[in-house]
C-alpha angles and dihedrals in degrees: 000000000000117000120203119197119195144168096223090264104057143351112276101181140003123199139171124223089257089060090250109152114232122208119238141167110261091195094063125088118261091251091051092048091049091051092049089053090050090053092048094044106028094166097049135097112245118213125186127195136170108248092237088066101044091119093050101049108111101219093166091063096053099084088057101042094040088053099161136023101252095070139101123195135186138156141201117170095212118106089229122070132215097268092043132224093302093077085076089073090072104032128055096179126121088248095080106061096058121195102218093194095069141035098281130184112241141134090217100109130187134213091216094084136341150134140219137164116258090231090061094047090051090060087068094048110130089359102079118041115247093242119205088226102078095197090053092049094050093047091047092052091050096044093051094038101047097073088045093059104274107138108219127189146175099231120191091187088075088081126056092218138003107289129219111262123258122189120246105158123160120231122242088256090058092046093054090044091052092050091050092049098045109029137049112280093249089069090062090060091045091050090054091048092050090052090051097046104036104028103026088230123139110205095169094142091053089048093052091043091056094053091073094063126091124234114254098205095080094067121120098247127151131178094187092108092060109097120223125209116144120216090214123102105216099156119068112155096009090217117150138188124203123216122202125178110199140181124177098339103108097152095042092050090052089057090050091053090049090053089050092048090057095053116128085216105043123210118239097221133015108204114201123187109192118196129198116161093192111113113247094014122141134200118292094193098100093153090070086077104025096053122066108234126195091230138046114271117211107195124192121183119197137172089211109098123207135100095229093056092042094051092046090051089051096045091054089060096054113123104166131087093255137028130212111209101212136171134223096246101047129117127195144162125271094253097053098111094040092053093044090056088050090055092046091054095045094051098033093228137149100209136033141166126209129217108279110198129170120233109290094009116132123232109252100175112053100162126092103240148142108291124225090201139051127215120209091200101046108035139105123207141179104255095224088072092064088080088070106033137055140155111278106241090204084076095054112142090001134085133276105046092119092048091049093049091051092050090050087056094048091050088056089056095259116134122205113225120199119219120190089200134083092034133205119214114221109206094191089217120201114271118264115268095245097054113124121216106239120241113210127199089253097045096098099037118124092230107052115210118250119227106025109273090236090057090047090049092055092047093050090047097051113011133080122251090252092051091053092048091046089052089049090055097047092044089053090061097037095050095048095078093048100053134073101240106090098170100099094213094050089044091053092051092046093046091054089053092049092049091051090050090052091051091048094053092041089057089050089053090050091054090055094059 
């Protein structure tokens, strides 16, 4: 392990774990010095730390928290990050509103303290400029690397105790430059518009300045050569339960059970929650009892419709070490569970989602990476976590329950890793004949809320103010072409009313929780 101490302008000292002093060039930038060390020690772990916190860096924890090579960690205890709250105007992802109390997935890196393997840093050699601003360089590496499979985290365990705060805030010029170099150009214009509309600020010079920089996402960078083998043991018994909510899909569910019965790694329990809101109705799943299955089937029949309620009922019955959150119209190969456990062991993770394509749909994301979404029909989870998470019933029959569940996990310190293989096929079967279209309190109002109040509820629950306002701006333009009012001024007035309606009903949903 090589430890680099700096003062935000240059490297002040470099040491190895054995207290051997390493020579370095004090005239070079911190990024340049770090790269030189990576070249000199390609098999080492590189740690950086601001010299004011040299007594607080927790070097003993690094082998455990940096538990495989394809990772990048940093930490700054301040609620604000280097690029500031305004980055929320251009990114809606879960990686913006960072929970500093837990290990949280984010590309927003800090120069205060961090760690990365030399082999990973070398992948970016001659690809990413060795910026003089060390915070900018670290965030750029993470932002470019994250979609390519680099797992990046804010990690409070890097420090022994909560540190005093030091300011490291990017200027508006740096913010616009970062957006130009790491997002599509249209986001630069939207960032400017958000500043004008919501903050009454006019950063035209910063906007023009940013136009002269090249985007860094088009570089030929691959992390495929970096091996992954976590030193964490996250699987003990390797037992797994499967939950399946179902409503009116008798034949499709039978096929799912057949796929489970053929698994090379069989589940212990298959927990089925069958819904039929028709009064006096009974179960139609006779094959649960007439067919001999190689696992225990726990069957719950309820007249209460709703996926959130059904999944919560099923999750409360889980007994195994792991749970597979399945759906009643999925299909998959016989080695699905076996291969998933293999991936869990390799990456040392507690949650993952598979690719979830419809029939004939082409795979667009072929790299194992940190997922910005969560799928309730294609995910695997350590069962211990079910004590702390559940599906929010305020979102029943609406949208956003999967997003909310995933964000609950992230705020526990549980990242969700996407794996393109093994895959689950989602048939998107027709809805059962006795499903009832839900009628919300706002369904018959003259002014219809936009967006859906359930979406607004999730955003208010988890997103920053800037993320919500940025979403408001992008939705304004996206929705224009899909509605009947073509007069832009009338549309603007109507859109404001719809947004207020959405906020009103979202607040009502919040009061019900």
